[in-house]
C-alpha positions as CSV (number, residue, x, y, z in Angstrom):
1,M,17.8,22.9,0.7
2,S,16.2,19.9,0.0
3,N,13.1,19.4,-2.0
4,E,12.9,15.7,-0.7
5,V,9.5,14.9,1.1
6,T,9.4,11.9,3.6
7,V,6.3,10.2,3.5
8,T,5.7,7.8,6.2
9,T,3.1,4.8,5.5
10,S,2.0,2.5,8.5
11,A,1.7,-1.0,7.1
12,K,-1.3,-3.0,7.8
13,T,-1.2,-5.9,10.4
14,N,-2.3,-9.4,9.0
15,K,-5.5,-8.9,11.4
16,Q,-6.6,-5.5,9.6
17,K,-5.6,-7.2,6.3
18,F,-8.0,-10.0,7.5
19,M,-10.6,-7.9,8.7
20,E,-11.1,-5.7,5.6
21,V,-11.1,-8.8,3.5
22,Y,-13.6,-10.3,5.6
23,S,-15.7,-7.0,5.6
24,E,-15.9,-7.3,1.7
25,C,-16.9,-10.8,2.0
26,L,-19.9,-10.3,4.4
27,Y,-21.1,-7.5,2.0
28,D,-20.7,-10.0,-0.7
29,C,-22.9,-12.9,1.1
30,V,-25.3,-10.5,2.9
31,R,-26.1,-8.8,-0.3
32,D,-26.3,-12.2,-2.7
33,S,-28.0,-14.4,0.3
34,P,-30.0,-12.2,2.2
35,E,-32.4,-14.8,3.3
36,L,-29.1,-16.6,5.0
37,Y,-28.2,-13.8,7.3
38,G,-30.4,-12.3,10.7
39,Y,-29.5,-8.7,9.8
40,S,-29.3,-6.6,6.8
41,I,-26.3,-5.2,4.9
42,D,-26.3,-2.0,7.0
43,Q,-25.5,-4.0,9.7
44,V,-22.5,-5.4,8.6
45,P,-20.0,-2.9,9.9
46,S,-21.5,-3.9,13.4
47,V,-21.1,-7.2,12.7
48,V,-17.7,-7.2,11.3
49,K,-16.7,-4.9,14.6
50,K,-18.4,-8.0,16.7
51,M,-16.2,-10.7,14.9
52,S,-13.0,-8.6,15.3
53,D,-13.9,-8.5,19.1
54,A,-14.2,-12.0,19.2
55,I,-11.2,-12.9,17.3
56,N,-9.1,-10.5,19.7
57,R,-10.6,-12.9,22.8
58,L,-9.8,-15.9,20.5
59,V,-13.9,-16.7,20.6
60,F,-14.7,-16.6,17.2
61,N,-16.6,-18.9,14.9
62,H,-14.9,-19.6,11.6
63,D,-17.8,-21.4,10.2
64,G,-19.4,-18.9,8.3
65,L,-19.1,-18.3,4.5
66,A,-17.9,-15.0,4.5
67,F,-14.9,-16.4,6.9
68,K,-14.3,-19.1,4.4
69,M,-14.1,-16.7,1.4
70,A,-11.6,-14.4,3.3
71,C,-9.5,-17.3,3.8
72,K,-9.5,-18.3,0.4
73,R,-8.9,-14.7,-0.9
74,L,-5.7,-14.4,1.5
75,N,-4.5,-18.1,1.0
76,I,-4.9,-19.2,4.5
77,E,-5.2,-22.7,5.0
78,Y,-8.9,-23.3,6.4
79,K,-7.8,-24.3,9.8
80,R,-8.1,-22.9,13.1
81,Q,-4.4,-22.9,14.1
82,S,-3.5,-21.6,10.4
83,I,-6.0,-19.0,10.7
84,L,-4.3,-17.9,14.0
85,N,-0.8,-18.4,13.0
86,F,-1.9,-15.6,10.0
87,L,-3.6,-13.3,12.2
88,K,-0.4,-13.5,14.8
89,S,2.2,-12.7,12.4
90,N,2.8,-9.4,10.7
91,S,4.7,-10.5,7.5
């Protein structure tokens, strides 16, 4: 009998990675400059969900600081097509 254990982990898609980093960036932005946002920090999860839905429909606005910060952290060129290419690939 073998004592080996097989652990299966599912890799995150690039969209999942992006949304995770975007969420962190948005928390930072709202915490550091709440006067620039029309919502409180406790509403960030719902804003992130709305952004995820907008990305799925390809109607997202990428002009916000949190979006720019997420691109920078993930080394994505800050151009719409580069962002879309990253989100579509799973490498």
